Structures are given as C-alpha cells and as structure tokens.
C-alpha positions as CSV (number, residue, x, y, z in Angstrom):
1,M,55.0,-47.5,33.9
2,T,55.7,-43.7,34.3
3,D,53.1,-41.1,35.1
4,A,53.7,-39.6,31.6
5,T,52.9,-42.9,30.0
6,I,49.7,-43.2,32.0
7,I,48.5,-39.8,31.0
8,S,49.3,-40.5,27.3
9,S,47.4,-43.8,27.4
10,E,44.4,-42.2,29.1
11,H,44.1,-39.9,26.2
12,E,44.6,-42.4,23.4
13,P,41.6,-42.3,21.2
14,Q,39.3,-45.3,21.1
15,F,36.9,-46.5,18.4
16,G,34.0,-44.9,20.1
17,D,35.7,-41.5,19.9
18,Y,36.1,-41.8,16.1
19,F,32.5,-43.0,15.8
20,A,31.3,-40.0,17.9
21,L,33.0,-37.7,15.3
22,L,30.3,-38.9,12.8
23,K,27.4,-37.6,14.9
24,P,25.5,-40.9,15.0
25,R,22.3,-39.3,16.5
26,V,22.1,-36.9,13.5
27,M,23.1,-39.7,11.2
28,S,20.1,-41.8,12.3
29,L,17.7,-39.0,11.2
30,V,19.6,-38.7,7.9
31,V,19.5,-42.4,7.3
32,F,15.8,-42.7,8.1
33,T,14.6,-39.8,5.9
34,A,16.9,-41.0,3.0
35,L,15.5,-44.5,3.3
36,V,11.9,-43.2,3.2
37,G,12.8,-41.1,0.1
38,M,14.1,-44.2,-1.5
39,L,11.2,-46.5,-0.6
40,V,8.4,-44.2,-1.6
41,A,10.0,-43.4,-5.0
42,P,7.9,-44.6,-8.0
43,A,10.3,-47.4,-9.0
44,P,11.8,-50.5,-7.5
45,I,15.4,-50.7,-6.4
46,H,17.4,-53.9,-5.8
47,P,17.7,-54.5,-2.0
48,F,21.5,-54.8,-2.2
49,V,21.7,-51.5,-4.2
50,G,19.4,-49.9,-1.8
51,F,21.4,-51.0,1.2
52,A,24.6,-49.8,-0.4
53,A,23.1,-46.4,-1.2
54,I,21.9,-45.9,2.4
55,L,25.3,-46.9,3.7
56,F,27.1,-44.4,1.5
57,I,24.6,-41.7,2.4
58,A,25.2,-42.4,6.1
59,V,28.9,-42.2,5.5
60,G,28.5,-38.9,3.8
61,A,26.5,-37.6,6.7
62,G,29.2,-38.8,9.1
63,A,31.8,-37.1,7.0
64,S,29.9,-33.8,7.4
65,G,29.8,-34.3,11.1
66,A,33.5,-34.8,11.3
67,L,34.2,-31.7,9.3
68,N,31.8,-29.8,11.5
69,M,33.5,-30.9,14.7
70,W,37.0,-30.1,13.2
71,W,36.0,-26.5,12.3
72,D,33.8,-25.8,15.4
73,A,36.2,-27.2,18.0
74,D,36.9,-23.7,19.4
75,I,33.2,-22.9,20.1
76,D,32.3,-26.5,21.0
77,A,34.9,-26.2,23.8
78,V,33.0,-23.4,25.6
79,M,29.5,-24.8,25.2
80,R,28.2,-27.2,27.8
81,R,26.2,-29.2,25.3
82,T,29.3,-29.9,23.1
83,A,32.3,-29.6,25.3
84,K,32.6,-33.4,25.7
85,R,32.8,-34.0,21.9
86,P,36.0,-35.8,20.8
87,V,37.9,-32.8,19.4
88,P,37.3,-30.1,22.1
89,S,37.8,-32.7,24.8
90,G,41.2,-33.6,23.3
91,R,40.4,-37.3,22.6
92,V,40.8,-36.8,18.8
93,T,42.9,-34.1,17.2
94,G,41.5,-31.5,14.8
95,G,43.8,-32.8,12.1
96,E,42.5,-36.3,12.5
97,A,38.9,-35.1,12.3
98,A,39.6,-33.1,9.2
99,A,41.3,-36.0,7.5
100,I,38.6,-38.4,8.4
101,G,35.9,-36.0,7.1
102,V,37.6,-35.4,3.8
103,A,38.4,-39.0,3.2
104,L,34.9,-40.2,4.0
105,S,33.4,-37.5,1.9
106,G,35.3,-38.6,-1.2
107,F,34.6,-42.3,-0.5
108,A,30.9,-41.8,0.1
109,V,30.3,-39.7,-3.1
110,V,32.3,-42.0,-5.4
111,M,30.7,-45.1,-4.0
112,L,27.2,-43.7,-4.2
113,W,27.9,-42.8,-7.9
114,L,29.1,-46.4,-8.6
115,A,26.2,-47.9,-6.7
116,T,23.4,-45.7,-8.1
117,N,23.9,-42.7,-10.4
118,L,25.8,-39.5,-10.9
119,F,22.9,-37.2,-10.0
120,A,22.5,-38.8,-6.6
121,A,26.2,-38.7,-5.9
122,A,26.4,-35.0,-7.0
123,L,23.5,-34.2,-4.7
124,L,25.3,-35.9,-1.8
125,A,28.5,-34.0,-2.6
126,F,26.6,-30.7,-2.6
127,T,25.0,-31.6,0.7
128,I,28.3,-32.3,2.4
129,F,29.7,-29.0,0.9
130,F,26.7,-27.1,2.0
131,Y,26.8,-28.3,5.6
132,A,30.6,-28.2,6.0
133,V,31.4,-25.0,4.2
134,I,28.2,-22.9,3.6
135,Y,26.7,-23.6,7.1
136,T,29.6,-24.5,9.4
137,M,32.3,-22.2,8.0
138,W,30.2,-19.3,6.9
139,L,26.6,-18.9,8.1
140,K,26.9,-20.3,11.6
141,R,29.2,-17.5,12.8
142,W,27.9,-14.7,10.6
143,T,24.1,-14.4,10.6
144,P,21.2,-15.2,13.0
145,Q,19.6,-16.8,9.9
146,N,22.3,-19.5,10.1
147,I,19.9,-22.3,11.1
148,V,17.3,-21.2,8.5
149,I,19.5,-21.3,5.5
150,G,21.8,-24.0,6.9
151,G,18.8,-26.2,7.5
152,A,18.8,-27.1,3.8
153,A,21.7,-29.5,4.5
154,G,19.6,-31.6,6.7
155,A,16.7,-31.5,4.2
156,F,18.5,-33.0,1.3
157,P,18.7,-36.7,2.4
158,P,15.2,-37.8,1.2
159,M,15.9,-36.1,-2.1
160,I,19.1,-38.1,-2.3
161,G,17.3,-41.3,-1.6
162,W,14.7,-40.5,-4.2
163,A,17.4,-39.6,-6.7
164,A,19.2,-42.8,-6.1
165,V,16.1,-44.6,-7.4
166,T,14.9,-42.2,-10.1
167,G,18.0,-40.3,-11.1
168,G,16.2,-36.9,-10.6
169,V,13.9,-34.8,-8.5
170,S,10.2,-34.4,-8.4
171,V,7.4,-32.4,-6.6
172,E,7.3,-35.2,-4.0
173,S,11.0,-35.1,-3.2
174,M,10.9,-31.3,-3.1
175,L,8.0,-31.4,-0.6
176,M,9.9,-33.9,1.6
177,F,12.8,-31.4,1.4
178,A,10.4,-28.5,2.4
179,L,9.0,-30.5,5.3
180,I,12.5,-30.8,6.9
181,F,13.6,-27.3,5.8
182,M,10.6,-25.6,7.5
183,W,10.8,-27.9,10.6
184,T,14.5,-27.1,11.3
185,P,14.2,-23.5,12.6
186,P,11.5,-24.1,15.3
187,H,13.3,-27.3,16.3
188,F,16.7,-25.6,16.9
189,W,15.3,-22.2,18.1
190,A,13.4,-24.1,20.9
191,L,16.8,-25.6,21.9
192,A,18.4,-22.2,21.7
193,L,15.8,-20.8,24.1
194,F,16.9,-22.9,27.0
195,M,20.6,-23.1,25.9
196,R,21.1,-19.4,25.2
197,S,24.0,-19.0,27.6
198,D,26.0,-21.6,25.5
199,Y,25.6,-19.5,22.4
200,D,26.3,-16.3,24.3
201,D,29.6,-17.8,25.7
202,A,30.6,-19.1,22.2
203,R,29.6,-15.8,20.5
204,V,27.5,-17.7,18.0
205,P,24.9,-15.3,16.5
206,M,21.9,-17.5,17.2
207,L,18.6,-15.6,17.0
208,T,18.3,-15.7,20.8
209,V,21.6,-13.9,21.1
210,T,21.1,-11.3,18.4
211,H,17.4,-10.5,18.8
212,G,16.5,-11.9,22.2
213,R,14.1,-14.6,23.4
214,R,10.9,-12.6,22.6
215,A,11.8,-12.4,18.9
216,T,12.8,-16.1,18.9
217,R,9.4,-17.0,20.3
218,N,7.7,-15.0,17.6
219,H,9.8,-16.7,14.9
220,I,9.0,-20.2,16.3
221,L,5.3,-19.5,16.0
222,A,5.6,-18.0,12.5
223,Y,7.6,-20.9,11.1
224,T,5.4,-23.5,12.7
225,V,2.4,-21.9,11.1
226,L,4.2,-22.0,7.7
227,L,5.3,-25.5,8.3
228,A,1.8,-27.0,8.7
229,P,0.7,-26.5,5.0
230,A,4.0,-27.7,3.7
231,A,3.6,-30.9,5.8
232,L,0.0,-31.4,4.8
233,A,0.7,-30.9,1.1
234,L,2.5,-34.2,1.0
235,A,-0.8,-36.0,1.8
236,F,-2.2,-34.9,-1.6
237,T,0.7,-36.3,-3.7
238,P,1.0,-39.8,-5.0
239,I,3.2,-40.8,-2.0
240,G,0.7,-39.5,0.5
241,G,-2.4,-41.4,1.8
242,P,-4.8,-41.7,4.6
243,V,-2.2,-42.7,7.2
244,Y,0.0,-39.7,6.4
245,L,-3.0,-37.3,6.3
246,A,-4.2,-38.4,9.7
247,C,-0.7,-38.3,11.2
248,A,0.0,-34.9,9.6
249,V,-3.2,-33.4,11.0
250,A,-2.6,-34.7,14.5
251,L,1.2,-33.9,14.6
252,N,0.8,-30.4,13.2
253,A,-2.1,-29.6,15.5
254,W,0.0,-30.6,18.5
255,F,3.1,-28.7,17.1
256,L,1.0,-25.6,16.6
257,I,-0.3,-25.8,20.2
258,G,3.2,-26.2,21.5
259,A,4.5,-23.2,19.4
260,Y,1.6,-21.1,20.7
261,R,2.4,-22.1,24.3
262,I,6.0,-21.0,23.8
263,W,4.9,-17.7,22.1
264,R,2.6,-16.7,25.0
265,R,5.3,-17.2,27.7
266,D,7.6,-14.5,29.0
267,E,11.0,-15.1,30.4
268,A,9.8,-15.0,34.1
269,M,7.4,-17.8,33.3
270,A,10.0,-19.8,31.4
271,E,12.7,-19.5,34.1
272,A,10.2,-20.3,36.9
273,D,9.7,-23.8,35.5
274,N,13.2,-24.2,34.0
275,F,12.0,-23.9,30.4
276,A,9.8,-27.0,30.7
277,V,7.5,-26.0,27.9
278,E,10.4,-25.2,25.5
279,K,12.2,-28.5,26.4
280,A,9.0,-30.5,25.8
281,F,8.5,-28.8,22.4
282,F,12.1,-29.6,21.5
283,R,11.7,-33.3,22.4
284,F,8.4,-33.5,20.6
285,S,9.9,-32.0,17.5
286,L,12.1,-35.1,17.0
287,Y,9.0,-37.4,17.1
288,Y,7.2,-34.9,14.8
289,L,9.6,-35.6,11.9
290,F,9.9,-39.3,12.5
291,G,6.1,-39.5,12.6
292,H,5.7,-37.8,9.2
293,F,8.2,-40.0,7.4
294,G,7.0,-43.1,9.2
295,A,3.5,-42.3,7.9
296,L,4.8,-42.1,4.4
297,L,6.3,-45.5,4.8
298,A,3.0,-46.9,6.1
299,D,1.1,-45.6,3.1
300,A,3.7,-47.0,0.8
301,A,3.2,-50.4,2.4
302,L,-0.5,-50.2,2.1
303,R,-0.2,-49.4,-1.7
304,T,2.2,-52.4,-2.0
305,W,-0.3,-54.7,-0.4
306,G,-3.1,-53.3,-2.5
307,L,-4.9,-51.8,0.5
308,A,-4.8,-48.2,-0.7
C-alpha cells in the first residue's frame, strides 16, 4: 500500500461524519420541542403518525444543519469551536454537504405533508429556508442582530408539532414560539462573551464584536427580563398548569439572577475567573428550555390522568 493510498483512506468519510453534518445536538432540542408541541395539542394523534412526523421534522432539522455547514465552512475553519466539523476539517466536501442538505430538505417536507398535512409541511419548509438562507446566508454575516432575528428558525419546531396535529396555529403554539425566540439571544450572547475571539477571527458581526462585551451584557439582562413574562404567560393557557407555573417561576428567577450577575461584571472580573459566570449561565440556559417544555409535558400527563 502506497503512502498516497494511506492518506486517501484516512480521509475517507465515515457514517459518523455524515451524521455530524446534521448537528445532532441541535436536532435533539428540535425533536424535543416539536414533540412537546405535538403532545400538548388539543387533539389526539395516532402514535405511528406522530412518530413519522417527529422523524421528518428531525430530518428537516438535520437538512438545515448540513446546509449551514456547507455555507459556513470558511468561517467554521477559523473558529476553534467549529474547526473540527466535517466540512472545514475536510472529512466531507462542501458539495456533498450541500447535496445532502437539499435532498433531505425535499424528502422531509414531502413526507411530513403525506404523513400529516400541508400546513405543517409548509411551516417546516419555511423553517429550513429561514435557517439556511435568511439566517445563514444573509443575517449571520451582515448584522449584529443575526441571532435575534435568526432565532426564529429554532423557535418554529413546537409550532410545527402543533400544526401536525391541528393543521394550524394558536395562541398556545405562538407562545411556545415566543419562549424559544426570546431565550435564544441571551443563550447565544453568553456563549459569545467567552468565545469572542472566535467571532473576531471569523469576522462574524456578533454583538460582542460590533458593540463590545459591555453592550452584550446589557442586552443579555434586557432580553432575560423580557423573556420572563413570555415564559410565564404559558402557565395561564389551556396547556399550562401547576407544574409548569412552579417550574417557570423557579427557572426564570434563577435565569434572571444569572443575567444580573453577568451584567454587573466587568471584563477584568470575567477574565480573572476565565468567564466562569458566563459559562455557567450558558450551561444553565440549556436546562432552562428543557425544563419549561418538560413541565408542559408533565401538566399534559396530569390532565390525561384526570389529576389536573
């Protein structure tokens, strides 16, 4: 075996490389929130149809991830957090990522239409377009509000799950959308605070780059304050209940305390402890969202069992 052959085989893509294109960690959040949107909807859905719908929503989310990695390969290559992704690392070509993204997008939309209804499929198609084109190709490199507006893409899954059952939208599904939409900026800006050098190197106009960390801290606190009433509002809808209300009060109180702690820090304090507060806030933000949607599921189960 020649050296050239060895080098070629070492770079031959594996199944795991293609799976990584789909951003499985992001997909898990999409699947969970879409599943909750489906299960709390005011109508039953056949288990097989529900499974198929979640599968196709997950495929659509993965398609968005592949298209994102294709387009962002140049900036991913210079960011420590993303340099090992399949495309910038050379394990998968950009052409392969684009082809997989387009093919899976079409498959997911058509199959969701056949499994559920046209409205849910159209909402999934719009979500893929919004993430891949509006956010990835336009907003991300153009405006520091990229994550604010682009956050809508991650907020649509519970609406899609709800639409798969009901064929439409409602106040409840829009409030689930609002919860994720308002959560996204403080979640990502906390990450940007301790990963600013990545965005500097990649010339991505994240708020930390264009306006500095002080302005970013102000924005995190402001959005967290606005997030709290949006989160609590769900407790007073038909899909809310005592479990959700208790969890929302506790989670938002903790989130507000974390945002305040970030706001009152200066850069000397943050650098002295290697951004420990910001990193803790970012980690908690993941549990924050899962906690809210898990509580909605718990209240739905209580209603099903006649306990609420």
